[in-house]
All heavy atoms as an XYZ file, in Angstrom:
693
protein
N     163.760     13.629      2.032
C     162.683     14.323      2.713
C     162.382     13.611      4.030
O     162.284     12.396      4.088
C     161.449     14.347      1.826
C     160.225     14.897      2.512
S     158.780     14.872      1.435
C     158.327     16.574      1.548
N     162.217     14.376      5.079
C     161.890     13.826      6.387
C     160.420     13.451      6.435
O     159.567     14.219      6.023
C     162.185     14.871      7.486
O     163.555     15.230      7.421
C     161.871     14.321      8.848
N     160.143     12.262      6.946
C     158.753     11.844      7.109
C     158.132     12.575      8.285
O     158.709     12.611      9.373
C     158.667     10.342      7.348
C     158.946      9.547      6.099
O     159.066     10.100      5.015
N     159.048      8.247      6.242
N     156.954     13.155      8.041
C     156.236     13.889      9.086
C     154.808     13.379      9.156
O     154.225     12.983      8.145
C     156.196     15.378      8.775
C     157.548     16.047      8.802
C     157.419     17.523      8.490
C     158.779     18.176      8.381
N     158.679     19.582      7.983
N     154.259     13.410     10.358
C     152.862     13.072     10.588
C     152.238     14.213     11.379
O     152.748     14.574     12.444
C     152.716     11.753     11.368
C     153.209     10.580     10.527
C     151.276     11.537     11.805
C     153.155      9.242     11.229
N     151.157     14.772     10.856
C     150.399     15.793     11.574
C     149.159     15.131     12.160
O     148.354     14.557     11.436
C     149.984     16.928     10.648
C     149.182     17.995     11.350
C     148.730     19.107     10.427
O     149.061     19.081      9.233
O     148.041     20.009     10.915
N     149.016     15.200     13.484
C     147.884     14.575     14.166
C     146.714     15.551     14.166
O     146.828     16.663     14.681
C     148.252     14.164     15.604
C     147.049     13.570     16.321
C     149.414     13.176     15.595
N     145.595     15.121     13.586
C     144.401     15.958     13.490
C     143.386     15.646     14.588
O     142.779     16.548     15.152
C     143.741     15.768     12.124
C     144.643     15.993     10.906
C     143.913     15.621      9.627
C     145.122     17.433     10.862
N     143.189     14.363     14.870
C     142.235     13.915     15.886
C     142.830     12.734     16.636
O     143.675     12.009     16.104
C     140.909     13.477     15.241
C     140.132     14.588     14.588
C     139.527     15.583     15.577
O     139.303     15.206     16.747
O     139.300     16.721     15.182
N     142.365     12.517     17.860
C     142.842     11.405     18.679
C     141.648     10.674     19.285
O     140.659     11.303     19.668
C     143.795     11.896     19.785
C     145.068     12.451     19.199
C     143.147     12.941     20.665
N     141.748      9.344     19.356
C     140.677      8.523     19.909
C     141.265      7.372     20.712
O     142.306      6.838     20.354
C     139.806      7.916     18.796
C     139.172      8.934     17.904
C     139.761      9.277     16.698
C     137.988      9.552     18.270
C     139.180     10.217     15.863
C     137.409     10.502     17.449
C     138.000     10.828     16.240
N     140.570      6.978     21.765
C     140.913      5.780     22.520
C     139.722      4.845     22.398
O     138.669      5.091     22.986
C     141.192      6.121     23.982
C     141.689      4.927     24.766
O     141.628      3.795     24.301
N     142.174      5.187     25.964
N     139.880      3.770     21.627
C     138.802      2.812     21.385
C     139.188      1.477     21.999
O     140.050      0.774     21.480
C     138.553      2.646     19.889
C     138.255      3.929     19.120
C     138.206      3.659     17.628
C     136.945      4.524     19.584
N     138.579      1.156     23.129
C     138.864     -0.126     23.804
C     140.360     -0.323     24.020
O     140.928     -1.363     23.684
C     138.287     -1.295     23.013
O     136.908     -1.157     22.870
N     141.005      0.678     24.570
C     142.442      0.663     24.866
C     143.327      0.591     23.635
O     144.500      0.261     23.726
C     142.790     -0.451     25.845
C     142.169     -0.217     27.195
O     142.058      0.922     27.643
N     141.754     -1.279     27.839
N     142.779      0.870     22.477
C     143.572      1.023     21.257
C     143.549      2.505     20.892
O     142.490      3.112     20.830
C     142.997      0.187     20.128
C     143.065     -1.297     20.408
C     142.813     -2.093     19.177
C     142.783     -3.573     19.408
N     143.853     -4.150     20.126
N     144.713      3.072     20.689
C     144.799      4.506     20.431
C     144.890      4.724     18.927
O     145.768      4.188     18.250
C     145.977      5.125     21.174
C     145.738      4.883     22.664
C     146.121      6.593     20.834
C     146.708      5.422     23.598
N     143.946      5.519     18.426
C     143.836      5.811     17.002
C     144.059      7.303     16.796
O     143.474      8.119     17.501
C     142.430      5.443     16.463
C     142.064      4.000     16.816
C     142.327      5.743     14.974
C     142.833      2.954     16.100
N     144.914      7.647     15.851
C     145.102      9.027     15.439
C     144.577      9.172     14.013
O     144.811      8.293     13.177
C     146.579      9.422     15.423
C     147.252      9.541     16.763
C     148.621      9.654     16.833
C     146.535      9.560     17.949
C     149.275      9.779     18.044
C     147.177      9.685     19.172
C     148.549      9.794     19.217
N     143.899     10.270     13.733
C     143.581     10.660     12.359
C     144.651     11.664     11.972
O     144.854     12.666     12.668
C     142.168     11.262     12.246
C     141.904     11.729     10.827
C     141.116     10.245     12.681
N     145.363     11.383     10.886
C     146.579     12.136     10.570
C     146.658     12.494      9.094
O     145.943     11.943      8.262
C     147.830     11.308     10.939
C     147.846     10.948     12.406
C     147.947     10.072     10.069
N     147.588     13.411      8.813
C     148.039     13.693      7.450
C     149.501     13.281      7.388
O     150.283     13.613      8.273
C     147.936     15.188      7.129
C     146.567     15.659      6.799
C     146.655     17.109      6.338
C     145.298     17.684      6.091
N     145.377     19.102      5.709
N     149.853     12.548      6.325
C     151.229     12.119      6.114
C     151.939     13.082      5.178
O     151.349     13.584      4.245
C     151.272     10.737      5.443
C     150.878      9.601      6.335
C     149.724      8.880      6.078
C     151.665      9.238      7.400
C     149.361      7.816      6.874
C     151.314      8.174      8.213
C     150.162      7.457      7.941
N     153.247     13.285      5.441
C     154.100     14.040      4.527
C     155.433     13.314      4.461
O     156.105     13.162      5.477
C     154.313     15.465      5.041
C     155.161     16.315      4.136
C     155.400     17.701      4.701
O     154.448     18.312      5.203
O     156.550     18.163      4.637
N     155.759     12.819      3.294
C     157.009     12.080      3.132
C     156.830     10.924      2.186
O     155.797     10.772      1.533
N     157.858     10.075      2.129
C     157.892      9.014      1.135
C     157.314      7.687      1.607
O     156.448      7.128      0.988
C     159.333      8.773      0.678
C     159.929     10.006      0.035
O     159.182     10.756     -0.607
O     161.142     10.207      0.183
N     157.821      7.174      2.705
C     157.510      5.818      3.106
C     157.260      5.759      4.609
O     157.989      6.362      5.393
C     158.703      4.926      2.765
C     158.376      3.479      2.704
C     159.547      2.542      2.434
C     160.683      3.021      1.624
N     161.720      2.013      1.427
N     156.232      5.016      4.986
C     155.894      4.843      6.397
C     155.863      3.368      6.692
O     155.164      2.611      6.029
C     154.542      5.490      6.709
C     154.627      6.979      6.547
C     154.437      7.574      5.318
C     154.967      7.771      7.620
C     154.568      8.932      5.156
C     155.104      9.130      7.469
C     154.898      9.713      6.232
O     155.044     11.052      6.076
N     156.634      2.946      7.677
C     156.742      1.537      8.009
C     156.206      1.276      9.411
O     156.379      2.102     10.324
C     158.198      1.073      7.931
C     158.883      1.241      6.575
C     160.358      0.875      6.678
C     158.188      0.392      5.519
N     155.586      0.118      9.577
C     155.142     -0.297     10.897
C     156.360     -0.344     11.810
O     157.442     -0.763     11.410
C     154.456     -1.690     10.815
C     153.269     -1.651      9.860
C     154.032     -2.185     12.194
C     152.194     -0.636     10.186
N     156.194      0.089     13.034
C     157.224      0.164     14.082
C     158.180      1.337     13.922
O     159.157      1.433     14.664
C     157.991     -1.157     14.234
C     157.088     -2.253     14.758
O     156.241     -2.015     15.630
N     157.235     -3.439     14.229
N     157.916      2.257     12.973
C     158.666      3.518     12.939
C     158.302      4.335     14.170
O     157.155      4.347     14.608
C     158.312      4.344     11.697
C     159.003      3.863     10.430
O     159.895      2.995     10.525
O     158.645      4.368      9.350
N     159.298      5.021     14.710
C     159.094      5.870     15.892
C     158.999      7.322     15.452
O     159.791      7.773     14.618
C     160.254      5.703     16.869
C     160.127      6.560     18.111
C     161.319      6.366     19.035
C     161.252      7.322     20.200
N     162.440      7.229     21.064
N     158.039      8.055     16.020
C     157.841      9.472     15.716
C     157.863     10.280     17.003
O     157.346      9.852     18.025
C     156.510      9.680     14.990
C     156.559      9.123     13.594
C     156.292      7.792     13.349
C     156.943      9.927     12.526
C     156.385      7.270     12.075
C     157.038      9.407     11.250
C     156.762      8.083     11.036
O     156.869      7.567      9.776
N     158.479     11.456     16.914
C     158.611     12.339     18.068
C     158.302     13.766     17.638
O     158.599     14.150     16.505
C     160.039     12.241     18.599
C     160.221     12.726     19.989
C     161.505     12.168     20.596
O     162.343     11.584     19.904
N     161.663     12.342     21.875
N     157.724     14.556     18.564
C     157.437     15.949     18.221
C     158.712     16.786     18.321
O     159.748     16.314     18.784
C     156.300     16.513     19.080
C     156.666     16.654     20.539
O     157.562     15.991     21.049
N     155.944     17.498     21.240
N     158.628     18.025     17.850
C     159.811     18.894     17.801
C     160.367     19.205     19.188
O     161.558     19.420     19.346
C     159.493     20.191     17.056
C     159.257     19.977     15.588
C     157.987     20.113     15.054
C     160.287     19.623     14.733
C     157.749     19.900     13.702
C     160.066     19.408     13.376
C     158.795     19.545     12.860
N     159.502     19.231     20.203
C     159.946     19.525     21.564
C     160.544     18.301     22.240
O     161.044     18.385     23.353
C     158.774     20.049     22.411
C     158.231     21.386     21.965
C     157.234     21.274     20.813
O     156.710     20.155     20.537
O     156.970     22.289     20.170
N     160.445     17.133     21.582
C     160.973     15.869     22.093
C     160.352     15.429     23.408
O     160.985     14.738     24.204
C     162.500     15.919     22.229
C     163.178     16.034     20.895
O     162.758     15.409     19.928
N     164.222     16.827     20.836
N     159.097     15.833     23.668
C     158.448     15.410     24.904
C     157.278     14.459     24.675
O     156.691     13.963     25.623
C     157.996     16.623     25.722
C     156.967     17.470     25.001
O     156.732     17.298     23.817
N     156.360     18.393     25.709
N     156.940     14.182     23.406
C     155.882     13.239     23.060
C     156.385     12.320     21.958
O     157.059     12.782     21.027
C     154.636     13.975     22.559
C     153.932     14.906     23.543
C     152.851     15.704     22.821
C     153.330     14.123     24.700
N     156.068     11.024     22.076
C     156.534     10.076     21.071
C     155.561      8.910     20.953
O     154.871      8.566     21.915
C     157.918      9.555     21.433
N     155.532      8.320     19.757
C     154.717      7.134     19.550
C     155.344      6.254     18.485
O     156.209      6.681     17.729
C     153.278      7.498     19.161
C     153.129      8.206     17.846
C     153.028      7.497     16.655
C     153.069      9.591     17.790
C     152.879      8.151     15.443
C     152.913     10.253     16.581
C     152.820      9.532     15.409
N     154.895      4.991     18.450
C     155.310      4.031     17.436
C     154.108      3.745     16.554
O     153.010      3.495     17.049
C     155.822      2.728     18.084
C     157.067      3.013     18.911
C     156.118      1.679     17.012
C     157.558      1.817     19.707
N     154.325      3.783     15.256
C     153.283      3.464     14.286
C     153.061      1.958     14.299
O     153.978      1.178     14.071
C     153.722      3.928     12.895
C     152.781      3.663     11.736
C     151.476      4.426     11.911
C     153.437      4.042     10.428
N     151.832      1.527     14.606
C     151.515      0.108     14.707
C     150.625     -0.394     13.577
O     150.532     -1.591     13.350
C     150.851     -0.191     16.054
C     151.799     -0.079     17.216
C     152.922     -1.046     17.020
C     153.727     -1.323     18.244
N     154.776     -2.311     17.995
N     149.926      0.505     12.894
C     149.075      0.086     11.790
C     148.499      1.289     11.081
O     148.340      2.355     11.675
N     148.186      1.117      9.800
C     147.616      2.197      9.000
C     146.287      1.728      8.440
O     146.195      0.653      7.853
C     148.555      2.606      7.841
C     147.922      3.689      6.982
C     149.897      3.057      8.384
N     145.241      2.549      8.646
C     143.924      2.220      8.133
C     143.698      2.828      6.766
O     144.620      3.324      6.118
N     142.463      2.795      6.364
C     142.090      3.348      5.066
C     141.837      4.844      5.181
O     141.699      5.374      6.276
C     140.829      2.661      4.564
C     141.015      1.177      4.330
S     139.493      0.362      3.850
C     139.081      1.236      2.379
N     141.754      5.498      4.038
C     141.375      6.905      4.030
C     139.969      7.028      4.590
O     139.103      6.207      4.299
C     141.409      7.466      2.613
C     142.788      7.575      2.032
C     142.785      8.104      0.611
O     141.710      8.470      0.110
O     143.865      8.131      0.016
N     139.745      8.063      5.398
C     138.427      8.267      5.995
C     137.405      8.693      4.958
O     136.229      8.427      5.088
C     138.515      9.315      7.109
C     139.392      8.828      8.234
O     139.453      7.637      8.481
N     140.081      9.733      8.891
N     137.868      9.351      3.933
C     137.012      9.872      2.878
C     137.871      9.891      1.617
O     138.994     10.373      1.649
C     136.569     11.299      3.278
C     135.782     11.993      2.224
O     135.896     11.715      1.033
N     134.991     12.955      2.639
N     137.363      9.379      0.510
C     138.197      9.343     -0.707
C     138.725     10.707     -1.131
O     139.768     10.792     -1.769
C     137.254      8.783     -1.772
C     136.171      8.108     -1.024
C     136.064      8.791      0.306
N     138.053     11.782     -0.772
C     138.491     13.128     -1.137
C     139.378     13.761     -0.070
O     139.733     14.915     -0.174
C     137.279     14.019     -1.399
C     136.469     13.506     -2.572
O     137.019     12.990     -3.535
N     135.161     13.629     -2.475
N     139.707     13.008      0.956
C     140.473     13.536      2.078
C     141.918     13.045      2.021
O     142.204     11.952      1.537
C     139.827     13.085      3.393
O     140.621     13.475      4.472
N     142.819     13.847      2.551
C     144.223     13.454      2.657
C     144.495     12.720      3.955
O     145.585     12.217      4.163
C     145.116     14.685      2.591
C     145.054     15.425      1.282
C     145.915     16.678      1.300
O     146.553     16.976      2.332
O     145.955     17.368      0.280
N     143.526     12.645      4.862
C     143.763     12.062      6.174
C     143.573     10.549      6.168
O     142.839      9.998      5.359
C     142.850     12.701      7.212
O     141.501     12.399      6.946
N     144.297      9.892      7.089
C     144.198      8.454      7.300
C     144.131      8.195      8.797
O     144.573      9.016      9.598
C     145.418      7.731      6.741
C     145.553      7.779      5.240
C     146.660      6.840      4.798
C     146.918      6.895      3.318
N     145.845      6.549      2.481
N     143.609      7.032      9.148
C     143.607      6.599     10.545
C     144.804      5.689     10.772
O     145.107      4.840      9.930
C     142.326      5.831     10.864
O     141.214      6.654     10.692
N     145.489      5.885     11.895
C     146.609      5.015     12.236
C     146.447      4.512     13.663
O     145.887      5.200     14.522
C     147.981      5.712     12.062
C     148.119      6.927     12.983
C     148.216      6.100     10.611
C     149.527      7.534     12.992
N     146.924      3.310     13.902
C     146.979      2.720     15.229
C     148.368      2.999     15.769
O     149.367      2.782     15.063
C     146.727      1.213     15.138
C     146.818      0.415     16.425
C     145.688      0.820     17.378
C     146.734     -1.074     16.118
N     148.451      3.483     17.015
C     149.751      3.848     17.577
C     149.935      3.247     18.964
O     148.976      2.903     19.640
C     149.928      5.388     17.662
C     149.829      6.028     16.295
C     148.949      6.013     18.626
N     151.195      3.151     19.351
C     151.569      2.822     20.730
C     152.305      4.040     21.266
O     153.353      4.428     20.735
C     152.491      1.604     20.759
C     153.009      1.266     22.137
C     154.033      0.142     22.105
O     153.998     -0.688     21.180
O     154.889      0.123     22.993
N     151.747      4.650     22.299
C     152.358      5.857     22.865
C     153.494      5.459     23.798
O     153.352      4.538     24.605
C     151.297      6.707     23.577
C     150.312      7.229     22.528
C     151.944      7.841     24.369
C     149.201      8.075     23.066
N     154.624      6.143     23.683
C     155.817      5.820     24.459
C     155.919      6.601     25.763
O     156.738      6.252     26.614
C     157.069      6.047     23.610
C     157.141      5.168     22.357
C     158.357      5.556     21.528
C     157.188      3.703     22.733
N     155.123      7.636     25.926
C     155.167      8.440     27.144
C     154.435      7.735     28.282
O     153.434      7.065     28.058
C     154.509      9.799     26.906
C     155.184     10.554     25.804
O     154.998     10.238     24.645
N     155.987     11.528     26.164
N     154.933      7.907     29.507
C     154.258      7.313     30.659
C     153.078      8.166     31.107
O     152.018      7.636     31.405
C     155.244      7.117     31.808
C     156.251      6.014     31.526
C     157.141      5.741     32.714
O     156.713      6.005     33.858
O     158.259      5.260     32.494
N     153.271      9.445     31.200
C     152.207     10.354     31.636
C     151.841     11.260     30.474
O     152.678     12.023     30.006
C     152.672     11.205     32.829
C     153.011     10.341     34.026
O     152.267      9.438     34.366
N     154.156     10.612     34.635
N     150.591     11.154     30.024
C     150.158     11.957     28.891
C     148.644     12.048     28.881
O     147.945     11.260     29.510
C     150.635     11.344     27.573
C     149.988     10.009     27.280
C     148.799      9.945     26.562
C     150.530      8.824     27.748
C     148.173      8.731     26.323
C     149.917      7.621     27.511
C     148.741      7.571     26.795
O     148.131      6.373     26.567
N     148.170     13.011     28.145
C     146.769     13.122     27.794
C     146.708     12.994     26.282
O     147.588     13.504     25.584
C     146.225     14.485     28.237
O     145.009     14.756     27.579
N     145.703     12.323     25.765
C     145.595     12.208     24.311
C     145.532     13.579     23.656
O     146.052     13.776     22.562
C     144.374     11.382     23.920
C     144.499      9.882     24.137
C     143.218      9.196     23.703
C     145.675      9.319     23.380
N     144.930     14.535     24.326
C     144.830     15.888     23.777
C     146.201     16.530     23.580
O     146.355     17.430     22.770
C     143.953     16.768     24.664
C     142.484     16.379     24.622
C     141.881     16.511     23.220
O     142.088     17.554     22.568
O     141.202     15.570     22.788
N     147.217     16.058     24.329
C     148.582     16.576     24.158
C     149.106     16.317     22.744
O     149.961     17.046     22.250
C     149.543     15.917     25.152
C     149.255     16.287     26.596
O     148.554     17.292     26.836
O     149.723     15.545     27.486
N     148.617     15.268     22.090
C     149.097     14.877     20.769
C     148.373     15.598     19.635
O     148.886     15.681     18.530
C     148.940     13.364     20.579
C     149.908     12.563     21.411
C     149.657     12.309     22.737
C     151.082     12.087     20.858
C     150.550     11.578     23.510
C     151.981     11.365     21.611
C     151.719     11.111     22.950
N     147.186     16.095     19.931
C     146.356     16.708     18.901
C     146.980     18.004     18.386
O     147.545     18.786     19.144
C     144.964     16.989     19.470
C     143.967     17.395     18.426
C     142.587     17.496     19.035
C     141.610     17.978     17.987
N     140.271     18.127     18.538
N     146.878     18.206     17.064
C     147.369     19.419     16.395
C     148.879     19.594     16.507
O     149.386     20.709     16.502
C     146.650     20.666     16.910
C     145.164     20.609     16.654
O     144.764     20.110     15.586
O     144.398     21.052     17.520
N     149.603     18.484     16.606
C     151.067     18.540     16.664
C     151.629     17.812     15.440
O     151.000     16.946     14.850
C     151.570     17.854     17.933
C     151.145     18.524     19.217
C     152.336     18.978     19.991
C     152.099     19.650     21.309
N     150.824     19.960     21.773
N     152.858     18.165     15.090
C     153.562     17.504     14.003
C     154.686     16.655     14.611
O     155.425     17.108     15.479
C     154.136     18.527     13.011
C     152.965     19.268     12.336
C     155.042     17.865     11.985
C     153.379     20.383     11.417
N     154.785     15.422     14.108
C     155.785     14.479     14.590
C     156.681     14.082     13.422
O     156.222     13.935     12.300
C     155.096     13.229     15.163
C     154.320     13.520     16.413
C     153.038     14.043     16.335
C     154.866     13.293     17.647
C     152.321     14.333     17.489
C     154.169     13.565     18.813
C     152.891     14.088     18.726
N     157.981     13.913     13.727
C     158.927     13.523     12.693
C     159.501     12.150     13.038
O     159.599     11.778     14.212
C     160.067     14.552     12.525
C     160.785     14.807     13.827
C     159.536     15.842     11.936
C     162.020     15.663     13.700
N     159.889     11.417     11.981
C     160.433     10.080     12.168
C     161.796     10.171     12.812
O     162.647     10.972     12.418
C     160.519      9.362     10.836
C     161.036      7.949     10.974
C     161.128      7.254      9.643
C     161.740      5.896      9.882
N     162.568      5.467      8.802
N     162.007      9.331     13.815
C     163.306      9.233     14.481
C     163.972      7.919     14.082
O     163.306      6.896     13.994
C     163.154      9.253     16.015
C     162.669     10.575     16.536
C     163.706     11.620     16.303
C     163.303     12.945     16.894
N     164.229     14.004     16.628
N     165.257      7.975     13.832
C     165.985      6.757     13.427
C     166.500      6.006     14.630
O     166.679      6.497     15.672
C     167.141      7.102     12.494
C     166.614      7.686     11.184
O     165.601      7.177     10.684
O     167.223      8.643     10.680
């Protein structure tokens, strides 16, 4: 199964970029690279936080964005797949 991340919300907190996401897949490792289907947006997973709500499927993740020119809103409501 391909690992997928759906970005629900995006935040910039003191130059740290946080995504609230839903995970789909087996295993997520720090420094995994994810790219959207159009291949124009990409990020590296840098850390995984706790569930925002025990009844929720979403988690907060810390990311490093690989694009030079972007808006955080470009990442919202998109699905990203793991790239090898």
